[in-house]
N, C-alpha and C positions, 0 to 999 in steps of 0.2 A: 467438349465445351471444357476448354481451360480458363481458368479467373485469374486475373492480374489482382493480386491483394495490396489494396491502398494502404496508406497511413490512417490510423483510427483518427475519428473525430474526437476531440478532446472537450473537457469542462473547465470553467473558469468558477474558483472559489467565490462564493457570497456568504453574507452573515446569518442569514436565516432563510427558510423555506418560503418562496416566493408565492405570492398570490396569482393563480392562474389567469383571473381576469385583467391582470396587466399585461399581459402577452397576446399577441395578435393570434388566434387559433387556439390558445389554452396550452396548457402544460400536461404532460403525463410524468408521473412520479415513480421512481423505482428504488431498490435497496443499491445502496452502493458497496459493491463486493470488494474485498481485499484480498487480490490475488494477480494474477499474472493475464494483462490484457492480451487477448489473442483474437485473431481474425482466422477461422479456418475454411479453407477452400475443399471443396468434394465434387470432383469433376464426373462421377460416376466410375473413375478407374484410381485415381490416385487422391489421398489427401495431403494435403500442406497445411502447417500451422505457423502462422508469421506472428511476431511480437509487436508491439507499440515501438520499439527500435529497430524494427525491421531484421531482428534476428531470427533466424527459422528455430522453431520450437519442437520441430516435428520429432525429430531422434528422441527427445527426453521423455514423451508422453507415446509410447507404443499402444498402450491400452485405449487413449481416447482415438488414436489413428485406425484401432481394429472397431472402437465402437461406431464411430462415425461411418466407416465402411458399411457396417452390417445394418445399422440401424435409420440412418437417414434416407428417408424416401425417395430422393432425387437429388440431383446436381444442385448445390446452392453455395453462397457464401455467407460466414455466419459472422458476426460481431459478437465478443462476449468475454467471460473471464474464465480463465482455468484455476480452481480452488483445489484443497485438500482439507479433509476435516478430519479430527482426531477426537475421541472420547475424552471428556475431562474425567477428574477423580470423583464428581457427584454424578456422572452417567452422562448428561448430555453431550453431543457433540458440537464442536466450535471450530472455525476457521483455523489453520496452523500455517502462519507465515514461515515458520523454521523448517517443518516438513516439506512445504512447497519448495522452498529454495533449494532443499538438499536433492531435490528433481534433477536440477542442471548439474550433471556430473558428467566428465568425460570418458568414464569409463563404461564400456557397452553392458558388462555383466552386471556393474551397479545400477544402472540405469533399469535393467531387466529386473534386478532385485527388487528394487525400491516401486516399480510398476506392479508390484502384487502387495508389498507389505502397506505403501503409503498410495494406493491408486488415486487418481486425480477424478474430479467431475468437471464438465464444462458446462457454464450457464449463458445461455445465449440471452441476449437482450435487443438483436438488431438484425435484419437481414438485407444483405446488399444486393443479392441477385438470387434468382431463382431460374432453374433451366436456362432458357436462351434468353432471359428478361433480367436487364440490368435494372434495380430499382433504387439507386443512388439520387438520382433525380426526383422520386417521387417523395410527398410528406412524409412525415416519420408515422403519423396514423396509417398510412396506407402499409408501411412496410412492417407495422407491428401487427396489424391483420395478417398479413401474408405469414409472417412469423408464428403467430400462433395456429394457424392454418397447416403449415409446414411440419410442425413438431406436436401437433395435438395428440397423437400415439405414440409417440416416442419416448422410452423408458430410460432409466437411469443407466449409465451414469450421464446422459444428456437432459439437461434441465433448461426450461424457459424461464426468467426471471418475473417474478409478480409485479404488477404495475397498478396503480389508482390515478383517478383524476381527482381525488380527493385530497386537499391539504391538510385536514385534520388527520388522516387515516397515517399519511406520509410523516406527521409529526410524533405520532404514536410509532412508528417504525423507527425514527432517530432515536426515540429512547429505548425502546425495547432490542432491536436487533444489536445492538452493540455488543449483548450479553453473550452473542454467537460468535462475534469476531469480526461482523461487519463494520463500516468506518463512516458511516452516513447515508444521505439521501441523494438522488440524482435527479435534477429536472429537465425535462426535455420537450422544447417547443415542438406541439404536434405538427404544426404547419412548414416546418423546415425541411430542405433536403437534406442527405447526408453531406457534410462537409469535412473532406479529409485532412487531417491536420490542422483543423479550425478550432477554436474553444467556443464553440455555440452552445453546448450544455452548459448546466450550472451545477454546482456541487456544494452540498451542505454538510460539512464536518463538523465534529465535535472539538469544541474550544475550552480548554481548562488551563490553569496557571498552577504552577507549584514552584517553592522555593528550595534551590538545590546548592549545592556545595561545588566551589572550583575546585577540580583537581590537577589541572594543568592545561596546555596547550599544544597544538600541533601547528609546525611553521607550514605556512601557504605554500601551495605547490609552486608557485613563482619563486619560492627562496625568499621572499620580503614579506615580514609581518605576520599575522596569527591569521592561521586559515581556519581553525576550528577550537573550541572550547571544549574540555570534558568534563563531564560534571557527575555527582555522586549523590548518593543518600545513604543515611545510616539505618540499618535494619534494627530489631527488637533486641539484639544481644550488643548493639552497640559497635557494629563491624560497617566500614563505609565501603559501598559499593557501587561500581562505577555503572552509571544507567544511561549514558548516551552522550550527545555532543551537541552543540550549537554552532551555526556558520553564518554564511552569507553575509558577512561585511563589506564595507566599502573598501576601497585601496588606501583612502587616508585612515579609518579607523582600525584595519588590522596594523599599521604602523603604529597609531596610536597606543594599541593594546601591548605592545612589547614593552614600551616605557612604562607604562601604566602598571603592568604587573610584575615588572623586574623586582622590586622588593619582597615579592612571595617566592620567587625562585629558590628551589632546595639547591644548595651548593655542598661540595665535599670539603675536606680539610685543606686541599689547596684552592678553595674558592670556584672551581669549576661546576658548572651547572651540572644537575643530576636528571639523567634522561630515564623514563619509564619504558616498558615494552608495552607498545599496544596492543589491543586485542585484533586477532586476526580470523578470517574465515577461510573457506576452502575456496572463497572467490577471490582472496586477495592474492595479488602476482606474488611469487616468492621474492623477487627483487625490490618489492616496494618497502619504502621505508615507515614503518607505523609507529616508531618511538615519539615521545612526547617529552617536553619540557615540564618536570615536576613542579607543583607549587604546593606552599604549606596550605592545609585545608583549613583557610582562615577567613575565605569571603565567600558572600552569598549572593545568588542572582535570582531573579525571579524570570523563568521561562514558560512559554506558552507550549502546551503538547496537546496532542488528541487523544491518545491512549496507550495502554501499558501492553506489553506481551512479555509473559512471565515476569521478571524483575527489571527490565529495561523498556524503555519508551520505544513504541513501535517504529518513529520515524525520527528524522532530526529535529530538533524542537527549536523555537526561536526564542532569541535574545528579547527579555522586555525592559527588566533595570535592573540595578544594583540594589540590594538591599543590606545596607550598612546597620539597619537596627536589628537584623537577626543574627543569634548565634549559631555557629554551623551545626553543632550539636542538636539543635532543634530540628534540622531539615532530616524527617525520617519518612519512610513509606506511609507511615499513619496517616499523615496528611492528603494522600493521594485520594481520588474518590473511588469507592467501590461500586461496580456495576453488576447488577443481578443476572445471573446466568440465563441465557435463553437458547434453546434448543436447537441447532441448526436445521434439523428436519422440517421445523414448525415453519422455518424460512423459505426453504425449497419447495414445501406442498403448499 
């Protein structure tokens, strides 16, 4: 039994947790895991792990391949999320995007080492096939029931996500589970079939604002206009740290920003603009230009963000508005909301 791995079903963002009564057939709510979306195929002989972008992940997670082959009771096609959890200084574990990202490494020796040092888990939230039965045309309520039956006695590192039909409990999860590194709640129509590549689910994520200092900008990949703004915050010692970037500007706005920000560009004695060295990760191609145009840190903007990881914004933030009324030195980490820690074990269990 060989399963073709489809494109995963997606979710569209909504501002608040919806009322199940407004959706025909009702809704199921689940925690929104912040990991690698993955579809796992186990045909009884081989395990294949596919990603949202159709990139094979199998070689990067040998411990999950071994666990699926050993623990799954029969051939199946699972939809879920690969996560890595690490202990915090206070003890409770939380999701670590940084540790998870490091698992994608070209060297087999490094993959083997990290599979032991930072082993991954798989959290299943949908069943697309079981045995010789294709379940994608079945309603989610049926697929969920089959998933619970399949994984009822399967131990870690394979998990099944929790679910509820109660909006009030989902709202509590939205508030509490962020402390374990999760980034929201997903609402799934119970009556709908699986729709590969379609945004038929709903996702509710945290939305916050912060005032940040403009540090510079990168040129758009087209070579014309501003591609992204580089942002900073001051720490308690008065040191300015880069915390992320804002992008997604229209073509016209990208060109306007070059002229708008020209008075802030730092220059040398000869009047040439100064460039900064952009941050690189091991995923950055060696020939990729990550330099940016340096700006004097005199301008403040308000951005929308969902959460921090360490001292940086976890995702690209959204430009909201300029804040000419704010002193850049007042843009500190202290303004950011502190989230109470929550043990990931209590989410998984």
